[in-house]
C-alpha positions in Angstrom: 0.0 0.0 0.0 3.0 2.3 0.1 2.5 3.0 -3.6 -1.1 4.0 -3.0 0.0 6.4 -0.2 2.6 7.9 -2.5 -0.1 8.5 -5.2 -2.5 10.0 -2.8 0.2 12.3 -1.4 1.1 13.5 -4.9 -2.6 14.2 -5.6 -2.9 16.3 -2.5 0.0 18.5 -3.7 -1.5 18.9 -7.2 -5.2 19.0 -6.2 -7.5 21.3 -8.0 -11.3 21.9 -7.7 -12.1 19.3 -10.3 -10.1 16.5 -8.9 -11.7 13.1 -8.5 -12.2 9.7 -10.0 -14.1 9.3 -13.3 -14.9 5.7 -14.2 -16.0 4.2 -17.5 -17.3 0.6 -17.8 -17.6 0.5 -21.6 -20.8 -0.9 -23.1 -24.0 -0.8 -21.0 -25.2 -4.3 -22.2 -23.2 -7.5 -21.8 -24.1 -11.0 -22.8 -22.9 -14.4 -21.4 -23.1 -17.1 -24.1 -24.6 -20.5 -23.2 -21.2 -22.2 -23.4 -19.5 -19.7 -21.1 -19.6 -19.4 -17.3 -17.7 -16.2 -16.6 -17.1 -12.8 -18.2 -14.4 -10.3 -17.7 -15.6 -6.7 -17.2 -13.0 -3.9 -17.2 -13.4 -0.6 -15.3 -11.3 2.4 -16.5 -10.6 5.4 -14.3 -10.0 8.5 -16.4 -10.0 10.9 -13.4 -7.0 12.3 -11.5 -7.5 10.4 -8.2 -7.9 6.7 -7.3 -11.4 5.2 -7.7 -12.7 2.9 -5.0 -15.5 1.0 -6.8 -18.1 -1.3 -5.3 -19.8 -3.8 -7.6 -23.4 -4.8 -6.7 -25.7 -7.3 -8.5 -29.5 -7.6 -8.5 -31.6 -9.9 -10.6 -34.2 -8.4 -13.0 -37.5 -10.2 -13.2 -39.9 -9.4 -16.0 -43.6 -9.7 -15.6 -46.1 -10.8 -18.3 -46.9 -7.2 -19.0 -43.2 -6.3 -19.7 -42.6 -4.5 -16.4 -39.4 -5.2 -14.6 -38.4 -5.4 -10.9 -35.1 -5.9 -9.3 -34.7 -8.3 -6.5 -31.8 -9.6 -4.3 -30.2 -12.9 -5.3 -31.1 -16.0 -3.4 -28.6 -18.4 -1.8 -27.7 -21.9 -3.0 -27.3 -24.8 -0.5 -23.5 -24.3 -0.6 -23.8 -20.7 0.6 -23.0 -19.1 -2.7 -25.5 -16.8 -4.4 -27.9 -18.2 -7.1 -27.1 -16.0 -10.1 -24.3 -13.6 -11.0 -21.4 -12.8 -8.7 -18.6 -10.3 -9.1 -15.1 -11.3 -8.2 -13.7 -9.2 -6.8 -16.6 -7.0 -5.8 -14.3 -4.2 -4.6 -11.9 -2.5 -7.1 -9.2 0.0 -6.5 -8.6 1.7 -9.8 -5.6 4.1 -10.1 -5.8 7.3 -12.2 -5.7 6.6 -15.9 -5.7 2.9 -15.0 -7.9 -0.2 -15.5 -9.0 -3.0 -13.2 -11.1 -6.0 -14.0 -13.8 -7.9 -12.2 -14.9 -11.3 -13.3 -18.7 -11.9 -13.5 -19.4 -15.6 -12.6 -22.7 -17.3 -13.0 -23.9 -20.0 -10.5 -27.2 -21.8 -10.5 -29.9 -22.6 -12.9 -29.5 -21.9 -16.7 -32.5 -23.7 -18.1 -33.9 -20.3 -19.0 -32.4 -16.9 -19.7 -31.7 -14.7 -16.8 -31.1 -10.9 -16.4 -29.1 -8.9 -13.9 -28.5 -5.3 -13.0 -24.8 -4.7 -12.3 -23.9 -1.4 -10.7 -20.3 0.0 -10.5 -20.4 2.6 -7.7 -17.4 4.8 -6.8 -17.3 5.4 -3.0 -15.2 7.1 -0.4 -13.9 4.0 1.4 -15.2 3.3 4.9 -14.3 0.3 7.2 -17.5 -1.5 6.4 -16.8 -1.3 2.6 -14.1 -4.0 3.1 -11.5 -2.3 0.9 -8.0 -3.5 1.7 -6.7 -0.1 2.9 -5.7 1.2 6.3 -7.4 4.0 8.2 -4.4 6.3 7.3 -5.0 5.6 3.6 -8.8 6.3 4.0 -8.1 9.6 5.7 -5.5 10.7 3.0 -8.0 9.8 0.2 -10.8 11.8 1.9 -8.5 14.9 2.0 -7.9 14.7 -1.7 -11.6 15.0 -2.3 -12.6 17.4 0.4 -12.0 20.6 -1.6 -14.9 20.1 -4.1 -16.0 16.7 -5.1 -19.3 15.7 -3.4 -20.9 13.5 -6.1 -19.2 10.3 -7.5 -20.9 9.1 -10.7 -21.4 5.4 -11.1 -22.9 3.2 -13.8 -25.6 0.7 -14.0 -25.4 -2.0 -16.7 -27.6 -4.9 -17.8 -26.2 -8.4 -18.0 -27.9 -11.1 -20.0 -27.1 -14.8 -19.1 -28.2 -17.0 -22.0 -29.5 -20.5 -21.4 -27.1 -23.4 -21.5 -28.8 -24.7 -24.6 -29.4 -21.5 -26.5 -31.9 -21.7 -29.3 -32.7 -18.8 -31.7 -36.0 -18.9 -33.7 -36.8 -15.5 -35.1 -40.0 -15.2 -37.2 -40.5 -12.1 -39.4 -43.8 -10.9 -40.9 -43.2 -8.1 -43.4 -46.8 -7.1 -44.3 -47.6 -4.0 -46.5 -48.5 -1.8 -43.5 -46.5 -3.3 -40.7 -43.2 -5.1 -39.9 -43.2 -7.6 -37.1 -40.4 -9.6 -35.5 -41.4 -12.4 -33.1 -38.8 -14.1 -30.9 -39.8 -17.8 -30.7 -36.4 -18.8 -29.3 -35.2 -19.0 -25.7 -32.7 -16.1 -25.7 -32.8 -12.4 -26.4 -32.7 -11.1 -29.9 -31.3 -7.6 -30.5 -32.7 -5.2 -33.1 -29.8 -2.8 -33.1 -29.1 0.6 -34.8 -32.7 1.0 -35.8 -33.0 3.9 -38.1 -36.2 5.5 -39.3 -35.3 7.9 -42.2 -36.9 9.8 -45.0 -36.6 8.0 -48.4 -35.9 11.3 -50.1 -33.5 12.8 -47.5 -31.1 10.4 -45.8 -30.2 13.0 -43.3 -33.8 13.4 -42.0 -34.0 10.6 -39.5 -35.5 9.9 -36.1 -33.1 9.1 -33.2 -31.4 5.7 -33.6 -32.6 3.1 -31.1 -31.5 -0.3 -29.6 -34.2 -2.8 -28.9 -34.0 -6.1 -26.9 -36.7 -8.6 -27.9 -37.0 -11.1 -25.0 -38.2 -14.7 -25.6 -41.9 -14.8 -26.5 -42.0 -11.1 -27.2 -42.6 -9.1 -30.4 -40.9 -6.1 -31.9 -43.0 -4.2 -34.5 -43.4 -0.9 -36.3 -45.8 0.7 -38.7 -44.4 1.1 -42.2 -45.2 4.7 -43.3 -45.1 5.8 -47.0 -41.9 7.7 -47.8 -39.9 6.2 -45.0 -37.0 3.7 -45.0 -36.1 1.5 -42.0 -32.6 0.1 -41.6 -31.5 -2.1 -38.7 -29.4 -5.1 -37.6 -31.0 -8.3 -36.3 -28.5 -9.9 -33.9 -28.9 -13.5 -32.7 -25.8 -14.1 -30.5 -22.9 -13.9 -32.9 -25.0 -13.7 -36.0 -25.7 -10.3 -37.5 -28.1 -9.6 -40.4 -28.7 -6.2 -41.9 -32.3 -5.4 -42.9 -33.8 -2.6 -45.0 -37.5 -2.1 -45.1 -39.4 0.4 -47.2 -42.7 2.0 -46.2 
């Protein structure tokens, strides 16, 4: 920990009103394929002070009406959690540095499961279980005391595909409507969906990303004079579609 103390001391000498950690976790959506059991997620700190990051996991349960709720993970008989675990769940990320946490899945994979993973920068306290001394905690707090009161974190969504993943995407391209139905057992992504004017390629609605869960439908009305371009992603398979209104 001598290196950490040296870094904190240097930061205290060069501190300015905008000092603080600034983390980046990359993409917001991550997917664990059916033949994989773990996934490495990297956290980058672009700020000018060390980031102490807590990783928390909740399971997302979707109702029949499409509403979602987040619930704590249950425990398995061996004492581990049933679902997704982060190892380590506490990260110390130096300025302009990167640390990784491995997301491990335990438990049932007969059907697809969904998790909310949050990466939360904190000011370390004893109960946070970071491997730092009280002296190091106090030094870190002093580096932030001159102006940083809010530490911005990130929430991501983690999709765990079934062990026996099966894709079965049915498309109905009728004159007035396009419909994509997911009859498989894993999420299908309708990515980079663009709704543009056929006569002016620059006149477009905002680009969207759409996750179609098993048993659900993605559809849109085909309007005259419009062109719809998007990618249908089934795991590692990408297909580009263009539909005219």
